Structure formats: C-alpha cells, structure tokens
C-alpha positions, 0 to 999 in steps of 0.5 A: 224608587222616589220621584220628585215632582211638581204638578206644573213642571213640564219636565216632571210631566215627561217623566210621569208619562214614561213611568206610566207607559212602562207601568213602573210604580214610584213614590211621588214626593211633591216639591212645591215650586210656587212655595220655592220648596225646590230651593230648600236645603232638603231638595238642594241636597238631592239636586244642587241645580234645584230643578225638577224632576229628580228620581232616586233609586232604592240604593240612593242613587240620584238621577236628574234631567228628564231626558236622562231619567227617561233614557235610564228607565228605557234601558232598565225597563226596555218594554215598551221601548221609547226609542227606535231599534235603529241608529238613524231612528234613535237619532231622529227621535232624540233630535225631536226630543232635544228640540223641545227639552233643550231649545224650547222648554228652557226659555219658559221655565220658572227661573227664566220667568223669575229673571225676566221679572226681578232682574230685567223688570219686564212688564207682564205683556213683554214676558207674555210676548217672550213666552209666546215667541219661543213657544211658537218657534218650537211648534213651527220647528216640530211641524217642519220636521214631522209633516210629510216625513216618511218616518212620521206615523200616528206618532212622531216616529212610527205608530207607537208612542216614544220619547219624542211624543213625551216631549211634544205633548208637554210643549203643546200643553204650554201652548194651550195654556197660553191660548195659542191655536194649534191650527198652523201646525196640523201634524203636531196637533194630530199627534198631541191628540192621539197621544193624549187619548192614551191613559198613560199620557192623560193621567200624567197631565198637569191638571190631573195630579194629586198636588194640582190646585183645585182651581186648575183641575180639569173640569 
C-alpha cells in the first residue's frame, strides 16, 4: 500500500491519523506541493484532480479524497472502529466530519489561495481575512454541535476517537497556525487537546513528518 502525502496537507493529516489508529503500515510517497509536484505528470496519472492525498493498494487500485480513503480503511480494517455502530451515530459523526472536510477546509486549500492571489490579486491582508473568516465560522459551527450534546464525550462522539475527531484536529491545527485563540470554543479545544495527547494523532501532526522542513518542526 502506497500513501501519497505532503507534510502540510490537512487532508493527508487526516489519513495519517487513521493509518496510525489502525496500526496499518504504508509506503509513504512525499509529493511536494510547494514545488508543484502534484501537478507533474507522474502524480496527475494517479489523481487527475492533482490533490492530496491518494492511497494506492497493492493491486494498483487508486483511492482518493481523504474521507473516502478513511471509510475504506475502516471497512477493510474494522478495529478500532472510526464510525459508531448505530445509524444515527454514524450520521452525526459524518455530519461533523463533512462540516470540516467539505465546508471549512476546501476554502483554505493551496489552490484556493493561489486563485485569490494570482487571479483576484488580493493583498495578503485580504487573504488572511478570508482564511480567518472561514476558519472561525467552522470552529463556531463545531462548538455549536458539540457543546452540551448528549453524544459528546471525551471525543466528538463518545469516549473513543473516531472520524469526526480526525477531522476536527486538522481544522484546529489550521486555526492554531493562524494564531486564532480557541478560548471561544472550549469543547473544541478540549477535544483537540485530548486527541493530540494520543500518539496516533501526535505522530501524524504536520510538524512531525519526515518531509517537514526543519524550520517548521516542533521544538
């Protein structure tokens, strides 16, 4: 199994956590987005969208989109489960996950930033305001769904980490990188801290990857 990843990619971060939680080995292939390696023919043949991550099974089957990859891994390797056993629980966890992966994160990706810069010619201050707005909006939505909900436990849903937590920590990491205080969203903050205390999450962090630039590594 080959896993195509980039240290700073939040979608890759999600899959790294899932692989760690399930203790699944994978050959990691680093694709340098900063050098636009994701646009080279070699990677374009793997994922025509030229987005990370991608997972290639031993028979050559290519999987793409982080949530689809994670659910595939969860079905193929069901222990520990990343989705609840009941239909309502699965719907809630998927909703929380999609809130991040399909609503918040896509507005922060490099290709969006590139468009804001090269096509719309937005100043750095305007781009920063854009990223902050959508990051904060997503944090507020997560807090609203999590705080006081009967299904919220140590983690987003119950007391075991799952798909929603995998998504939440990536978004909080984006917030921290923007120096956004988490104090307005105490439930999100608590869950993030609980998750990041686990080796499966901590070892998947962007600052801890083999391709992380030395200047960006955790000190």
